[in-house]
C-alpha positions as CSV (number, residue, x, y, z in Angstrom):
1,X,96.6,106.5,90.4
2,X,93.9,108.1,92.5
3,X,92.2,106.1,95.3
4,X,88.8,106.7,95.8
5,X,86.6,106.1,98.4
6,X,83.6,103.7,98.0
7,X,80.2,105.3,97.0
8,X,78.4,103.6,99.9
9,X,79.9,101.8,103.0
10,X,78.2,98.4,102.9
11,X,78.5,94.9,103.5
12,X,81.3,94.3,101.1
13,X,83.6,96.9,102.9
14,X,82.7,95.3,106.1
15,X,83.6,92.2,105.3
16,X,86.8,93.3,103.7
17,X,87.7,95.0,107.1
18,X,86.6,91.8,108.8
19,X,88.7,89.6,106.7
20,X,91.7,91.9,107.0
21,X,91.4,91.7,110.7
22,X,91.4,88.0,110.5
23,X,94.5,87.9,108.1
24,X,96.6,89.9,110.6
25,X,95.5,87.8,113.4
26,X,97.0,84.8,111.4
27,X,100.2,86.3,111.3
28,X,100.0,87.4,115.0
29,X,98.6,83.8,116.6
30,X,100.2,81.4,114.0
31,X,103.6,80.3,115.3
32,X,106.3,81.1,113.5
33,X,107.6,78.0,111.1
34,X,109.8,79.6,109.0
35,X,113.2,81.2,109.2
36,X,113.1,85.2,108.6
37,X,113.3,85.8,104.6
38,X,110.4,82.7,104.0
39,X,107.6,84.4,105.4
40,X,108.1,88.2,103.4
41,X,108.5,85.9,100.1
42,X,105.3,84.2,100.5
43,X,103.5,87.4,101.6
44,X,105.0,88.8,98.3
45,X,104.2,85.9,95.9
46,X,100.6,85.9,97.6
47,X,100.0,89.4,96.8
48,X,101.5,89.3,93.3
49,X,99.4,86.8,91.7
50,X,95.8,88.5,92.5
51,X,97.6,92.0,91.7
52,X,98.8,90.7,88.5
53,X,95.4,88.9,87.5
54,X,93.1,91.7,88.7
55,X,95.4,94.4,86.5
56,X,95.3,91.9,83.6
57,X,91.4,90.5,83.6
58,X,89.3,93.1,85.4
59,X,90.4,96.2,83.1
60,X,89.6,96.7,79.3
61,X,89.7,95.2,77.1
62,X,88.8,92.2,79.0
63,X,86.8,93.8,82.1
64,X,85.6,90.5,83.2
65,X,84.8,91.6,86.7
66,X,85.2,94.8,89.0
67,X,86.3,94.6,92.9
68,X,83.8,96.5,94.8
69,X,80.8,98.6,94.0
70,X,83.0,100.7,91.7
71,X,84.4,100.6,88.2
72,X,87.5,102.3,88.7
73,X,90.0,101.8,91.5
74,X,89.2,102.4,95.4
75,X,91.1,102.2,98.5
76,X,89.1,98.9,99.6
77,X,90.5,97.2,96.4
78,X,94.0,97.8,97.7
79,X,93.2,96.9,101.4
80,X,91.5,93.9,100.0
81,X,95.2,92.7,98.6
82,X,96.4,92.7,102.4
83,X,94.1,90.0,102.9
84,X,95.6,87.4,100.5
85,X,99.0,86.7,102.3
86,X,97.0,85.0,105.0
87,X,95.9,82.6,102.8
88,X,99.2,81.8,100.7
89,X,100.8,81.7,104.5
90,X,98.2,79.0,105.6
91,X,98.7,76.9,102.3
92,X,102.3,76.8,102.5
93,X,102.3,76.7,106.5
94,X,100.0,73.6,106.5
95,X,101.8,72.1,103.3
96,X,105.1,72.2,105.4
97,X,103.4,70.5,108.6
98,X,101.8,67.7,106.8
99,X,104.7,67.1,104.3
100,X,102.4,65.4,101.9
101,X,103.6,63.7,98.5
102,X,102.2,62.5,95.5
103,X,98.5,61.9,95.4
104,X,97.8,63.5,98.9
105,X,99.7,66.7,97.7
106,X,97.3,66.5,94.6
107,X,94.5,66.1,97.0
108,X,95.8,68.8,99.0
109,X,95.9,71.5,96.1
110,X,92.6,70.4,95.0
111,X,91.3,70.7,98.4
112,X,92.5,74.3,98.4
113,X,91.5,75.5,95.1
114,X,87.9,74.3,95.7
115,X,88.2,76.3,99.1
116,X,89.1,79.3,97.1
117,X,86.3,79.0,94.3
118,X,83.9,78.9,97.5
119,X,85.4,81.8,98.9
120,X,85.3,83.6,95.6
121,X,81.6,82.7,95.4
122,X,81.1,84.1,98.6
123,X,82.9,87.3,97.8
124,X,80.7,87.7,94.5
125,X,77.4,87.4,96.5
126,X,78.4,90.4,98.8
127,X,79.8,92.2,96.0
128,X,83.6,92.0,96.6
129,X,83.8,90.5,93.1
130,X,81.3,91.9,90.7
131,X,81.2,89.4,87.7
132,X,80.8,91.2,84.2
133,X,82.0,88.2,82.0
134,X,83.8,86.0,84.3
135,X,82.4,82.6,85.5
136,X,83.4,80.7,88.5
137,X,84.4,77.7,86.7
138,X,87.2,79.7,85.1
139,X,88.4,80.2,88.5
140,X,89.7,75.9,88.6
141,X,92.5,76.3,86.7
142,X,93.7,79.7,87.6
143,X,93.6,78.5,91.0
144,X,95.4,75.3,90.7
145,X,98.2,77.1,88.5
146,X,98.7,79.8,91.1
147,X,98.7,77.2,94.0
148,X,100.9,74.9,92.5
149,X,103.5,77.8,91.2
150,X,103.2,79.0,94.9
151,X,103.9,75.3,96.0
152,X,107.2,75.1,93.9
153,X,108.3,78.7,94.7
154,X,107.8,77.7,98.5
155,X,110.1,74.3,97.7
156,X,112.4,76.3,96.2
157,X,112.7,79.1,98.5
158,X,113.0,76.2,101.4
159,X,116.0,74.3,99.6
160,X,117.7,77.5,99.1
161,X,117.4,78.6,102.7
162,X,118.6,75.3,103.9
163,X,121.4,75.3,101.3
164,X,122.3,78.8,102.3
165,X,122.6,77.8,106.0
166,X,124.5,74.8,105.2
167,X,126.9,76.7,103.7
168,X,127.2,79.2,106.6
169,X,127.8,76.7,109.2
């Protein structure tokens, strides 16, 4: 697969570069809260979901949206995937600090869902996403499912890590 360069370098590319810098700063400035294997797993799942969804929904026969200015794959599409891990990491980082259960946990999930949709709308306005059939309302259940799976994945790996650490002692 060839990685094309943007046809023109405009606001969406600048935004992606700024978002990438902010994402890197999250990993540099936010104190490490998790044991070594946890963070790479959160990074991996945070890249996997958008990648799978983009390669399912943004291609034929669906082609519900395009990334950036081109209909084909460009280098800034790939760079943009490096922005997602900071969101996933902050989601579980704050979740781990708050330790909310039940209704507060549901509220937390809904707040992140709304934040994600607002962020998506912003990305659409600056042409990081170019909608060709997708509606932002479709994103609500997608984010709820993705954030819920991320939550349970995080709980699973934290419990597994605790169990493994306990067995080693």
